Every structure is written in C-alpha cells, then in structure tokens.
N, C-alpha and C positions, 0 to 999 in steps of 0.2 A: 454486504452493504454494513455499515458500522455507524448508528446513529445515536446522538447523545439523546436519553430519555429524562434526566434530572440528574440532580446531585450525585454524583458516583454511580449513573446508572446509563446503561445504552443498551439499544435495539440491537442485535445482531442477526444479520438477515443472510439466507442462504435458500435450500430449499424449504427450509422449517425458519421459524423466527423464535430466537431466544430472547429474555429481557434479563440482563446482566446486573446485579447490585453488587458491586465491588466493596462497598463498606459492609455489608453483611455477609458476604461471600455467598450470596445465593444466585444460581442459575435457574431460570423458569422457563420451560418451553412453552411456547404460544401457541394457540388452536389455529395457526394459519398455515396452508399448504399451496404451492405452487405448483398446479397440475401440468401447465402446458408450457415447458421450458422453450419449445422451439418459437412459439410466439414471441417471448420475451427477447430470445437472441436475435430474431428478425426484427423486432422492433427497434434494437439500441446497438445494430450490425456497424453504422456508420459513425457511432457516437464519437465526440471529440473532446477529450479533457482539455479544458484551457486554463491556465492561471496567469493572470496580470501580474507581471514583476514589477513595473514602474510603469511611467506616462509612455514610454515607447518599446518595451520589451514582454514579450509574450513567452511562456513556455505551453507547449501542448505535445500529446500525444494521441495516435490515430489506431482505432481498433479496426484495421484492414488486414487481409491477408497477407500483404507485403510487409507488414510489421515495421513500420517506420522509424522506430527508434523515440528518442527525444529530441524534439525540435525546439530551437531558440529562435523566436522571429522578432525582428526589428522593424515595427511597425512604420516607424519614420523614413529609415535608410532604405525599407522594402528589401531586407536581407534574410536569409534563413541560415541557420547553421545547425546541421543534423549531428546527433550523438549517435553512432550507431556500431556496434561491434561487427567484425568480419572473422572474428577467430574464437575458436572454444578456449582461448586461453585468456584468463582474467585480467584486466588492464583497470587502473584508476581513470583512465582517460575514456573509457567506453561504458555503457551498461553491460551486464553480464548476459544480458537477454533482449532481443528487439522488439519482443511481443510485450511491449508496457502498456498496461491496460487502466493504470489509474494515478492521478497525481494528486499530491498535496502538499502545500507550502506550510511550514512549521514557525513557530515563533522565533528559532533561531535564524531564520532565513536560508533555509536548505530547503530542496523539493524530494520528497519521497515518491518513488517511483516502484509501483506494483507491476512485476512481470511473471511470466509463467514459470520462471525458475526461484523467483524469492523475493527480496527486496533490494533497491539500491537507494542508496541517499546520495543525492547532488548537490555540491556545494558550486552555486553559479558563479562566485567570486573568484573562486580557483579553479573552475572547471574540471572537477575531480568528481568519482563516485566512489562511494564504499559500499561493497557487496555484502549481502548476507542472505543464506539459505539454509534449509533444513539439512541437518546431519544426522543421520540414524545413530542412535544411540547417546547423542549428545544432548541433555536436558534445558542447556543454556541457548542451543541454536534457535533459529527462527522455527516456527510451529507451522508445517504445512507449506502450500506453494499458493499462488495468487492472491496475495494477502490483500487486505483491506484494513484501513488504519484510521484513527482520529488522535487529536491532542486533547489532553484534559488540562484545565487551568492549572495544575501544578507540575505542567509539563512531563507528565507520564503520558508515554504513547501506548495506546493499547491497540494489538494487531489480531485480527480476526482472519482465519482460514476455514476452508473445509474439516481440519483437523482440530481445530479448537481456537483459542484464545489466549495470548502471552502478553506479557507488558515490558516495557524498558524505559528508562529515562533518557539514553541516548545522547549524552552530551556531544557536542561538537567536538570532532576529532577525537574522540574517545572510542575504543573497541564496544560496541552495544551487546548485551547480553538479553535474552529473551526468556525469562521464567514462565513457563504455562500456569496459567488461572484456571481453565478448565479444557478439558478434551471433549469435543462432539461425541454425544452417546455414552459417555461416562459420568462420573461423579465428579464433583469439584475437587481442585486439589488443595 
C-alpha cells in the first residue's frame, strides 16, 4: 500500500511500514509489523478494485484464483468487455498478466494496472496497454513485481514494491523510466 502522508511524504506498507520523505530524502522504518498475513489474505481474498470512468463505464479487476484480467463494464447497456491475455507473447491489446491486483486512474485519464509480472498502463480511448516489468541489471526498469502506485500533484508517479520505491513522470505515449529512490533493507539512493 502506498498512502500520501503530507507534502512530499508517503507511507509505504508491506509487512513493515516506512515513511518516505521525498523532499528531504529520508526513509524511516516505522515500528509496525503485520504478524498474521494469513488473516489479511483471507480477509481481502474477494476484493474488487473498481474505478468509475464516467456515468456509464466502470473498470474493475477481481482478485480471484482464475485471474479475470481487466474488465470494462457498461452499466447502462449491461455489457462487459474483458481484456485478458491467452499467450506469453506481449501485445498492446492485452495486459501482460491476467493477475491484475490493483487499479488507479491517473490525471492523464489512463488506468494503471498492477499485476504479478509488473505494471501495465491502459489507454481506455485507444484500448491499448503499455507493459513495464523489472529487468535484471537495468536500473531504469520497474523495481520489483506486484507494484502499488500513487500520483503526486506534480504528476510524478511513485511506485512501491517489495524491492523498494521508484518514481517516474510517465508522460502519455512515451517510454517510462523508473529510477529507484530506495531499496528495501538498504540505504537511500
């Protein structure tokens, strides 16, 4: 989880909690530990992450064992469109992984999809996906897997994973780069 905590500050949740101050470049480990992950997994097993797009369209993902992919629902027409991959080959028409766990709508009217392989940025008007994942040895690729993200007022996107935190401007239709801010268990960069 990645939650704003004030100007240039965020709480980054995983098994531990960190408070990240981007202005001062400080990462502080907070004294909270989740002991029973089994309870949390059971509690949120059927969680649906839904984003209203307009008066008639919703986007959603379901955390189920059959990994539904990204679903576009027209509530007026009572129709659903499923964006789901059936191949290991990357395509802009489908997410890179059907295990979509978290969604966010950004200020550019894109949908960020966290999945077990990395991150997809979906353009609803074009119905295409940009795919990002961690590449070993590439310090500008996405840091870790199953990311959580948030957008700051200056349109910087902060991405947290179990590996650490990175940031990007990710302007529409440009290749995003993800320079790391800090690695979990290490010093700030």
